[in-house]
N, C-alpha and C positions, 0 to 999 in steps of 0.2 A: 490403493494407497498403502505404502509401507512406511509409515511415519515413525521416526525415532524421536522420542521426547526426553530431554534432559533438563535438570535444574541448573540454573546459572545464578551464582551469588552476585548481587549488585549492591551498591551503596544504599539502595532503597528497599532492600529485602530480596527474597528469592524471585527470580523470573523463570519462565520456561521457554526453551527453544525447541520448536517443532520442526524437524528436518525431514524433507522429502528429497532424496538425492537422485540425480540423473546417473544412469550407468556410465555414460560417456559424456560428461559435462563440458559444455563450451562456455557457460556463464552461470552465475548464481544470482538469485533475487532474494533479498531479505525484506520482509513485510511486517509492519507494525499494524495493530488493530485500532479501532476507533474507541470512542468514549462510551459506546453502547455495548454491542455484542463484541466478543473477543475474537480469538483466532478461528472460531467456528463460523464466522460470518460467511455466508454462502459464496461470495465472490472470492474470498481468500482461499476457501476450501477448493473451489473450482480451479484456481491457479495451482494450488499444491498438488491436485490430482492430475492435471493435464501437462504442466510444464516439464516435469522430469522426463517424460517420453519424447519431448522436443529438445532435450539436451540442456535444460535449465534446471539446476537444483533450486529448491525453494525452502527458505528458512522463515517460519512465522514466529515472531517475537511476542510472547505473552507477558504483559507488563505485571510487575509485582502487585499492584493494586487489584488486578483481576485474579491473580493466583491466591491472594489473601481473602478473596471473597467479598471485597468492598464493592459498593454500587456506584461510587463516584470516582472519576479519574483524578489522579493527583496533578500537581502543578507541572507546567512545561519543563521546569528544571529537573524534576523527579523523572519524568518520562525520558528526557534526554540522557540522564545519567544511567538509567537502566538499559536504554538502547545501546549506549556506548559499550557497556559491559558485555552485552549479548553479542554485539558485532565483534568485539575482541575475542570472543570464544568461538567464532566461526572459523574453521580451517578449510580453506579452498585454495586451489591453485589457479582458478579462473578469475576473470574480471567479475566484479560484483556490482549490482545495481541496488540502491537502497530505496525502498518505497513503503507505502502504507495507504490505508484508507482513512479518510476524514481526519481526526486528530493525529492518527499515525502518519498521514501524508505531511502534516505540518512538521512533525518530528523529522521526517526524512528530508524535507526542504532545509531544515536548520543544520542537519548533521552530514548530509551526503558528501559534500566536498571535503570536510575535515577528516572524514573516516576513510577516504581513499576510494570512494565509489566512482564508477565511470558514468553514472547517470542517476536520475531521480525519477521515480514513478509515483504520481499522485492520483490515487483512486478516490473519487467523490471529494475533491478538495473543498473544504468549507470556506468559500470565498468571503462570505459575510453571514452573520447570524440572521436567521429568518426574520423578516420584517424590519431590518435595520440596514437599508440600502446605503446609508452614508458611511457605514463601517466596512472596510475592506481589508483583506489579508493578502492582497495581490503582491505587495513587496516581498513576501515570503517566497513566492514563486519566481519573481523576476531577479531576485538576488541570490539564487542557488549557486550560480557560477558553474553549472554543469548542464549538459543536455537534460531537459525536463519534459516529461510527457504526462499530460492530464487526461484521465478518462472520466467523463462527467455524464450523469444521467440528464436526459432532456427535461425532466420535471424536478430537478434537484432544488429543494427549497432553500438550500444554502448557496445557491448561485447556479443558474443554468448556463449552458455552453455559450449562449449569445452574450453573456455578461462578462466574458473574458476577452481581452484584447486579441487581435489577430496575430500578434507576435507570439502568443502562447501556443505550443504544439498540443493539439487537443483532438480527441475522438469523442463524438457525441453518441450516447447510447439511447436509441429511440424509446420513448414512453417511460423511461426508467426514472425512479425517484432517487433519493440520497442513498438508499440501500441497494440500488439497482433492481428493485422489485418492479415488475410491470403488471398492469391490470390485465384481466382476462381478454379484454377487447383489443389488446395490443397486436400489432402486426407480427411481432416475434414472440414466441413462447418464452417462459422463464429459462428453460434449458438453452434455447437458441440465444437468448440474451447473454447468458454466461459464456456460451461458445464465442460470441462476438468479442467479449472482453478478453478471453483467453487468446484469441487470434491476434487481436491488436497488441497485446502485451508481448507475445512471442515474436511478432514481427519487429517491434521496436527494440526489445532487449537484444535480440540476435544481431540487429543492425549496429548496435553499439560495439559489438566485439568482432564484427566481420573483418 
């Protein structure tokens, strides 16, 4: 990886933009992190490492609350404002997909269309809080207004693949939890699991710009 990191001023404080650019880009992917780990989440790192070689530049957005060393994510409004500032700082000539994992996926769903993205990528979308089956965030997915792709772990406690309607374009990751971590007994190793995620993302993103 040859990651270039720069500080972006936002209405909510400084964010960081981690850029891994393709040499001959055909598309770009901007990714927000979740409410737990930041841009160093293994799935986000795997995408940043692999996609530039496939012609897709990757920009990981590190929220101001994480840069400031806070432990708790800020309000949706704060996340949205910081993401908008970071997206406005990205300079690419290719089509761009806005995505993220968990809370970052929700941000992407809210903003993708208004920011001119050609699609929305939702990694580990938190369909419902664990143990609260009556509460659903499905409208955030169905109201994006753009092609939207969900990658969901088979054992995700925030909603497994079978809890999404068939109308949602979705790839299920075998044996994976909300962090896409798999147990040792899983059919695929952890590295193979990340490879599966990368393969699915490359195929879907490049199809948006073909």
